[in-house]
BARO-352244 format. One line per 5 residues: number of its first residue (from 1); for each residue x negated, y, z negated of C-alpha. Coordinates in pm, 1 decimal. Example, Ala and Ser with C-alpha at 12.3 -4.5 7.8 and 13.67 -1.06 7.14 Angstrom:
2
1) -1230.0:-450.0:-780.0 ~ -1367.0:-106.0:-714.0
This chain:
397
1) 19151.9:10291.2:15429.3 ~ 19098.0:10440.4:15086.2 ~ 18862.4:10341.3:14804.9 ~ 18877.4:10495.6:14458.5 ~ 18560.1:10503.6:14247.1
6) 18584.0:10576.8:13874.9 ~ 18286.3:10709.6:13676.6 ~ 18058.9:10663.3:13975.8 ~ 17749.1:10831.2:14123.0 ~ 17633.7:10976.3:14453.2
11) 17464.5:10657.0:14570.4 ~ 17785.2:10455.5:14537.5 ~ 17979.7:10721.4:14727.2 ~ 17731.2:10713.1:15017.4 ~ 17749.8:10332.5:15034.1
16) 18129.8:10331.4:15018.9 ~ 18158.0:10597.2:15291.4 ~ 17928.6:10394.8:15518.7 ~ 18140.9:10083.2:15460.8 ~ 18462.3:10275.1:15533.8
21) 18313.2:10411.5:15856.2 ~ 18219.3:10064.3:15976.4 ~ 18568.4:9939.9:15898.6 ~ 18737.4:10236.6:16073.2 ~ 18529.1:10215.2:16390.1
26) 18631.6:10480.4:16645.5 ~ 18789.0:10706.7:16380.7 ~ 18445.8:10791.4:16242.8 ~ 18297.2:10927.0:16566.7 ~ 18286.5:11274.7:16716.2
31) 18244.4:11488.3:16404.0 ~ 18217.1:11857.8:16488.8 ~ 18119.9:11989.4:16145.1 ~ 18124.3:11932.3:15770.1 ~ 18389.0:12122.0:15575.0
36) 18308.8:12162.3:15204.5 ~ 18601.0:12277.5:14990.3 ~ 18526.7:12409.8:14640.0 ~ 18824.1:12449.5:14408.2 ~ 18964.6:12393.8:14058.1
41) 19219.4:12136.9:13949.4 ~ 19512.9:12382.1:13958.3 ~ 19451.5:12453.3:14330.1 ~ 19336.1:12102.9:14428.6 ~ 19658.8:11979.8:14593.2
46) 19708.3:12301.9:14789.2 ~ 19343.9:12296.3:14904.5 ~ 19375.2:11933.0:15018.5 ~ 19682.8:12004.5:15229.3 ~ 19523.5:12309.2:15391.2
51) 19198.7:12125.0:15461.8 ~ 19387.5:11830.3:15614.1 ~ 19575.4:12068.3:15847.4 ~ 19251.4:12236.8:15954.2 ~ 19074.1:11903.2:15999.5
56) 19348.9:11780.8:16231.0 ~ 19249.9:12056.7:16475.3 ~ 18874.7:12022.9:16418.5 ~ 18740.4:11668.9:16362.9 ~ 18510.7:11698.7:16063.4
61) 18381.2:11533.1:15752.4 ~ 18584.1:11674.9:15466.5 ~ 18419.4:11700.9:15123.3 ~ 18645.8:11834.3:14848.3 ~ 18471.8:11933.2:14522.9
66) 18705.2:11979.1:14225.3 ~ 18517.0:12134.4:13935.2 ~ 18659.5:12030.6:13599.1 ~ 18570.6:12118.8:13239.8 ~ 18204.6:12209.9:13194.8
71) 18217.3:12128.4:12820.8 ~ 18326.7:11766.5:12889.2 ~ 18093.4:11467.7:12924.6 ~ 17923.1:11429.8:13261.9 ~ 18136.6:11218.4:13491.9
76) 18213.9:11179.4:13862.9 ~ 18535.8:11029.9:14003.7 ~ 18568.7:10996.9:14380.6 ~ 18821.0:10897.2:14643.9 ~ 18665.9:10789.0:14975.6
81) 18886.3:10750.7:15281.6 ~ 18865.0:10737.0:15659.1 ~ 19195.2:10797.8:15837.9 ~ 19394.6:10823.7:15515.3 ~ 19629.0:11083.5:15371.2
86) 19380.2:11363.8:15448.1 ~ 19405.5:11301.7:15821.4 ~ 19212.2:11103.7:16081.3 ~ 18879.0:11217.7:15940.2 ~ 18613.3:11109.0:15699.0
91) 18710.4:11252.9:15363.1 ~ 18565.5:11237.2:15012.8 ~ 18756.0:11383.2:14718.6 ~ 18527.1:11436.0:14417.7 ~ 18622.7:11541.6:14066.0
96) 18319.1:11652.1:13866.7 ~ 18314.5:11689.2:13489.0 ~ 18058.5:11840.4:13253.5 ~ 17726.4:11983.0:13365.8 ~ 17753.3:11787.1:13689.6
101) 18009.1:12042.4:13810.9 ~ 17732.6:12305.5:13806.4 ~ 17509.5:12087.4:14024.6 ~ 17763.7:11967.2:14281.2 ~ 17507.5:12003.2:14562.0
106) 17316.2:11702.7:14426.0 ~ 17614.3:11483.0:14524.0 ~ 17724.9:11675.8:14834.8 ~ 17389.7:11703.0:15016.5 ~ 17354.8:11329.0:15098.7
111) 17713.8:11328.2:15229.5 ~ 17670.7:11602.1:15494.0 ~ 17719.7:11491.2:15853.5 ~ 17383.9:11487.2:16028.5 ~ 17313.6:11754.8:16292.9
116) 17647.3:11925.9:16229.5 ~ 17710.4:12279.3:16099.6 ~ 17841.2:12323.6:15746.5 ~ 18135.2:12546.3:15649.4 ~ 18205.3:12610.5:15279.5
121) 18545.9:12737.6:15167.1 ~ 18618.2:12852.8:14811.7 ~ 18982.6:12824.7:14715.9 ~ 19025.1:12994.7:14380.1 ~ 18748.0:13155.5:14178.8
126) 18448.2:13269.5:14384.0 ~ 18095.7:13336.0:14251.4 ~ 18002.0:13699.2:14201.7 ~ 17728.2:13632.0:14456.4 ~ 17755.8:13341.5:14698.4
131) 17383.0:13280.3:14649.1 ~ 17467.6:13163.3:14294.2 ~ 17632.0:12854.6:14448.9 ~ 17407.5:12611.1:14633.8 ~ 17708.1:12493.0:14835.5
136) 17723.7:12842.7:14984.9 ~ 17350.4:12868.8:15051.7 ~ 17340.7:12548.5:15257.7 ~ 17640.7:12657.0:15473.5 ~ 17619.1:12845.4:15802.0
141) 17973.2:12982.4:15752.4 ~ 18119.4:13086.5:15416.9 ~ 18493.7:13149.6:15378.8 ~ 18650.2:13319.3:15076.4 ~ 18998.0:13453.3:15000.3
146) 19037.9:13789.4:14826.6 ~ 19399.8:13709.3:14735.6 ~ 19293.5:13425.6:14499.7 ~ 19016.9:13611.0:14317.2 ~ 19229.8:13670.4:14009.2
151) 19149.3:14043.1:14005.7 ~ 19229.6:14356.6:14200.6 ~ 19203.9:14251.9:14565.2 ~ 19038.6:14578.5:14670.4 ~ 18775.1:14532.8:14399.2
156) 18719.2:14181.4:14534.2 ~ 18658.3:14323.7:14883.7 ~ 18402.5:14568.2:14741.3 ~ 18225.6:14280.6:14569.7 ~ 18222.8:14082.2:14893.9
161) 18080.7:14383.0:15081.0 ~ 17790.4:14419.7:14835.7 ~ 17715.1:14049.0:14873.0 ~ 17787.1:14024.5:15247.3 ~ 17563.8:13830.3:15485.9
166) 17633.8:13745.2:15852.3 ~ 17842.2:13427.8:15850.8 ~ 18074.2:13540.8:15570.7 ~ 18446.3:13574.6:15629.2 ~ 18768.4:13605.9:15432.1
171) 19115.3:13462.3:15483.3 ~ 19258.4:13805.8:15405.3 ~ 19095.9:13912.8:15733.2 ~ 19228.0:13605.5:15915.2 ~ 19584.4:13699.2:15817.0
176) 19552.1:14017.4:16025.2 ~ 19481.8:13834.7:16354.2 ~ 19844.2:13843.1:16487.8 ~ 19871.0:14211.0:16398.1 ~ 19544.3:14292.8:16572.5
181) 19644.0:14095.7:16882.1 ~ 19981.1:14271.7:16902.2 ~ 19830.2:14617.2:16853.9 ~ 19558.9:14553.2:17113.0 ~ 19815.7:14440.9:17372.1
186) 20024.3:14754.0:17302.6 ~ 19729.6:14971.0:17409.7 ~ 19684.6:14802.4:17747.8 ~ 19869.1:15075.2:17941.6 ~ 19793.8:15370.2:17713.2
191) 19524.3:15637.2:17753.6 ~ 19634.2:15882.3:17482.2 ~ 19419.8:15973.5:17186.5 ~ 19542.4:15883.2:16840.2 ~ 19571.7:16156.3:16580.1
196) 19664.0:15953.0:16269.5 ~ 19777.7:15613.1:16151.8 ~ 19924.9:15428.3:15854.2 ~ 19953.4:15067.2:15740.0 ~ 20252.9:14984.1:15516.4
201) 20211.5:14688.4:15279.0 ~ 20244.5:14568.5:14922.1 ~ 20027.4:14751.7:14672.5 ~ 19670.9:14620.9:14663.6 ~ 19712.9:14394.0:14966.0
206) 19359.9:14312.0:15095.9 ~ 19481.9:14225.8:15446.8 ~ 19636.2:14571.5:15478.8 ~ 19308.9:14728.5:15366.2 ~ 19110.5:14530.1:15624.4
211) 19362.2:14609.0:15900.2 ~ 19335.0:14979.7:15817.9 ~ 18956.1:14943.7:15822.7 ~ 18969.3:14774.1:16162.2 ~ 19183.4:15054.3:16309.4
216) 18954.4:15316.1:16157.1 ~ 18639.6:15153.8:16297.6 ~ 18791.8:15106.9:16643.7 ~ 18991.5:15430.0:16686.0 ~ 18765.0:15669.7:16501.7
221) 19050.1:15821.4:16295.9 ~ 19136.1:15778.8:15930.1 ~ 19417.1:15527.0:15883.3 ~ 19582.7:15546.5:15543.5 ~ 19758.0:15275.2:15343.2
226) 20117.2:15322.2:15225.8 ~ 20280.0:15102.8:14959.6 ~ 20595.1:14910.8:15052.8 ~ 20811.5:14634.6:14905.9 ~ 20650.8:14361.1:15118.7
231) 20619.1:14077.1:15187.4 ~ 20258.3:14133.5:15294.4 ~ 20212.7:14388.7:15572.0 ~ 20547.8:14535.2:15672.4 ~ 20462.5:14803.8:15930.7
236) 20186.3:14977.3:16127.1 ~ 20243.1:15324.4:16268.3 ~ 20014.0:15523.8:16501.2 ~ 20081.2:15883.5:16608.2 ~ 19972.0:16061.9:16927.4
241) 19961.9:16428.2:17036.8 ~ 20305.0:16571.2:17107.8 ~ 20463.6:16387.4:16813.6 ~ 20494.6:16056.4:17002.8 ~ 20432.7:15735.2:16813.6
246) 20381.2:15359.1:16828.1 ~ 20525.3:15149.8:16545.0 ~ 20548.4:14779.5:16462.3 ~ 20794.6:14681.6:16188.2 ~ 20812.9:14339.4:16019.9
251) 21033.1:14370.9:15711.3 ~ 21114.0:14000.4:15667.3 ~ 20779.3:13832.2:15742.0 ~ 20914.5:13656.0:16054.6 ~ 21024.1:13889.4:16332.8
256) 20860.8:14218.6:16436.8 ~ 21006.7:14513.7:16625.7 ~ 20773.9:14707.8:16856.4 ~ 20898.2:15061.8:16913.4 ~ 20729.3:15330.1:17120.6
261) 20834.6:15680.0:17219.7 ~ 21005.4:15675.2:17559.5 ~ 21028.4:15292.3:17578.8 ~ 21303.8:15062.6:17454.0 ~ 21234.8:14846.1:17147.7
266) 21113.8:14487.6:17178.3 ~ 21150.9:14193.9:16941.1 ~ 20838.0:13983.8:16893.3 ~ 20760.0:13680.9:16672.6 ~ 20515.8:13766.8:16394.6
271) 20549.8:13493.8:16133.7 ~ 20334.6:13472.9:15825.1 ~ 20109.4:13167.4:15862.9 ~ 20033.3:12881.5:15626.8 ~ 19698.6:12839.4:15454.5
276) 19595.0:12544.1:15673.7 ~ 19652.4:12743.0:15993.1 ~ 19435.8:13026.1:15859.4 ~ 19154.8:12787.0:15776.6 ~ 19182.1:12617.8:16117.3
281) 19134.9:12956.3:16283.8 ~ 18818.5:13019.8:16082.4 ~ 18675.3:12686.4:16196.5 ~ 18707.6:12786.8:16563.0 ~ 18401.0:13007.6:16546.0
286) 18075.3:12924.3:16370.8 ~ 17889.6:13248.6:16441.8 ~ 17905.9:13575.1:16248.1 ~ 18226.5:13780.3:16268.0 ~ 18118.3:14129.5:16371.6
291) 18467.5:14291.9:16366.6 ~ 18513.6:14168.0:16009.3 ~ 18183.4:14328.3:15907.0 ~ 18286.9:14659.1:16067.1 ~ 18625.8:14653.9:15895.1
296) 18478.2:14563.6:15557.7 ~ 18227.3:14844.9:15594.1 ~ 18503.5:15095.3:15677.3 ~ 18710.0:14988.8:15373.4 ~ 18432.4:14979.4:15113.4
301) 18180.6:15232.4:15246.0 ~ 17894.3:14978.0:15253.0 ~ 17667.4:15044.1:15550.3 ~ 17450.4:14817.5:15762.1 ~ 17632.4:14491.6:15689.9
306) 17542.3:14344.4:16028.9 ~ 17171.9:14421.0:15971.5 ~ 17139.4:14195.6:15668.7 ~ 16961.9:13858.8:15700.3 ~ 17200.1:13564.5:15753.0
311) 17002.0:13326.9:15532.8 ~ 17047.1:13327.0:15156.2 ~ 16811.1:13217.7:14878.7 ~ 16960.5:13021.7:14589.4 ~ 16976.3:13209.3:14258.0
316) 17040.1:12969.1:13973.0 ~ 17264.1:13100.8:13695.6 ~ 17417.7:12888.0:13424.3 ~ 17779.7:12998.6:13365.6 ~ 17803.5:12799.7:13042.9
321) 17506.3:12977.0:12884.5 ~ 17630.5:13318.3:12994.0 ~ 17968.0:13249.9:12832.6 ~ 17801.6:13135.0:12509.1 ~ 17579.8:13444.3:12498.7
326) 17874.1:13677.4:12553.8 ~ 18086.0:13514.5:12280.8 ~ 18032.4:13672.9:11933.6 ~ 17926.0:13446.5:11648.0 ~ 18210.9:13308.0:11437.0
331) 18255.9:13491.5:11105.8 ~ 18009.9:13765.8:11194.5 ~ 18069.1:14086.4:11001.7 ~ 18051.7:14425.2:11167.9 ~ 17730.3:14612.5:11104.2
336) 17752.8:14897.2:10856.3 ~ 17615.9:15242.7:10916.7 ~ 17260.5:15317.3:10803.6 ~ 17350.5:15594.0:10555.8 ~ 17576.0:15386.2:10325.4
341) 17318.7:15106.0:10340.1 ~ 17044.8:15341.6:10221.0 ~ 17266.4:15475.8:9941.9 ~ 17352.9:15125.2:9827.7 ~ 16985.5:15027.6:9840.3
346) 16878.7:15325.3:9624.1 ~ 17159.8:15256.9:9371.9 ~ 17051.7:14895.0:9341.9 ~ 16688.2:15000.4:9294.5 ~ 16783.2:15245.5:9016.7
351) 16984.9:14980.6:8836.0 ~ 16703.3:14728.5:8868.8 ~ 16441.5:14966.0:8727.2 ~ 16666.6:15057.5:8428.9 ~ 16730.9:14692.7:8346.9
356) 16357.3:14613.9:8375.3 ~ 16265.7:14888.6:8126.9 ~ 16529.8:14767.7:7879.3 ~ 16408.3:14410.5:7909.0 ~ 16047.4:14520.3:7847.1
361) 16140.6:14703.8:7527.1 ~ 16354.1:14417.7:7394.9 ~ 16109.8:14133.9:7470.8 ~ 15887.7:14017.9:7174.3 ~ 15511.0:14056.0:7195.0
366) 15320.3:13740.2:7292.0 ~ 15175.3:13540.0:7002.1 ~ 14796.0:13554.6:6936.2 ~ 14595.7:13270.4:7081.5 ~ 14486.8:13003.7:6835.9
371) 14112.5:12997.6:6745.9 ~ 14085.7:12635.0:6848.6 ~ 14209.4:12701.3:7199.8 ~ 13984.2:13006.3:7231.3 ~ 13682.1:12812.4:7120.5
376) 13756.8:12528.6:7355.0 ~ 13796.4:12775.6:7640.9 ~ 13465.2:12942.6:7557.9 ~ 13252.0:12628.8:7498.1 ~ 13431.1:12396.3:7743.4
381) 13307.8:12036.4:7697.5 ~ 13155.6:11910.7:8021.5 ~ 13254.0:11577.1:8173.0 ~ 12990.2:11303.8:8228.3 ~ 13006.2:11353.4:8602.4
386) 12932.3:11722.0:8560.9 ~ 12640.4:11643.6:8325.0 ~ 12496.2:11397.8:8578.3 ~ 12527.4:11650.4:8855.7 ~ 12354.5:11910.8:8639.3
391) 12073.4:11669.4:8549.9 ~ 12011.0:11572.8:8910.7 ~ 11995.3:11934.6:9006.5 ~ 11728.2:12004.5:8741.5 ~ 11513.9:11703.1:8836.3
396) 11510.0:11795.5:9201.5 ~ 11166.2:11922.5:9325.1
């Protein structure tokens, strides 16, 4: 069942969700967690499909927050459903306009499933610090994606490392899971030391950087990154003493070839996964991801990531005010240098003094005051009130 609420509020959403749960009966039981999805309108449909796929593997309450225009009037539109198009789960799709989009937690908090962990996933733009978003502070697991940051992916990883806290993860790391599993199984019957390694991938691919960081942290050797035509990661090569090697090639994004010196090649499936499958994998574990922290540290050089406190404290920052402060005033003229200003000032002063002198010489002398006015000013006839006041003052003892 699905109910659409236009220009509503949080109280109405809570009431509608409770009514939908009663009507659905058994569908509303057995929630394992609350999945909060934060996105923009351009990524909303993609985020919904991925969240529905993940929720099918992990029964949860799905809360999708779509942040719209901050400059618009405050408004909240919601779609409440239990067992609808977003899967056999409790789901609330919320579109927030105006300043309400900056305070989404005020609507989301009453909707969290009781006694269940919270996972927040940002699909699209991510705050510079996750503590700037209350939806990240209240979550025990926080999932980002360096490939959707809209900037250099390696720079995004460095920003995530500076802001890292246990419980953070990234879908760029999740994409490396099949590669890591295949490489780990290839070492089952090997005792040789590794001398060097290389990861071949598209330029700036964050998954390749994290895979190289994982190999570096585990093998103790520097693994370099080599640019290729893609798609994604195309090959991993490790070299041993005596010029022997282990290589995995995946040029098409579907099928990989495992080749090793002295052993015949093997064909293995290594398909690139959909976004929903990546998110479902992240929901399997609700504790901190230590290998991810080690890999991120190896890539960015940030130390002691696993020693940081897992809890965050909310830091409120108003994006709208920051944007207004950064924007220059309309019609503002560039400031001039001090020297021309001084010269102009002195020139104006000289002109003003010259014109003042000329005006003084040309102006006629003031006329002499009339005797009548002078006499009146000197004698000054007193008013009756003043006379009375003077008389009272003299008669006083």
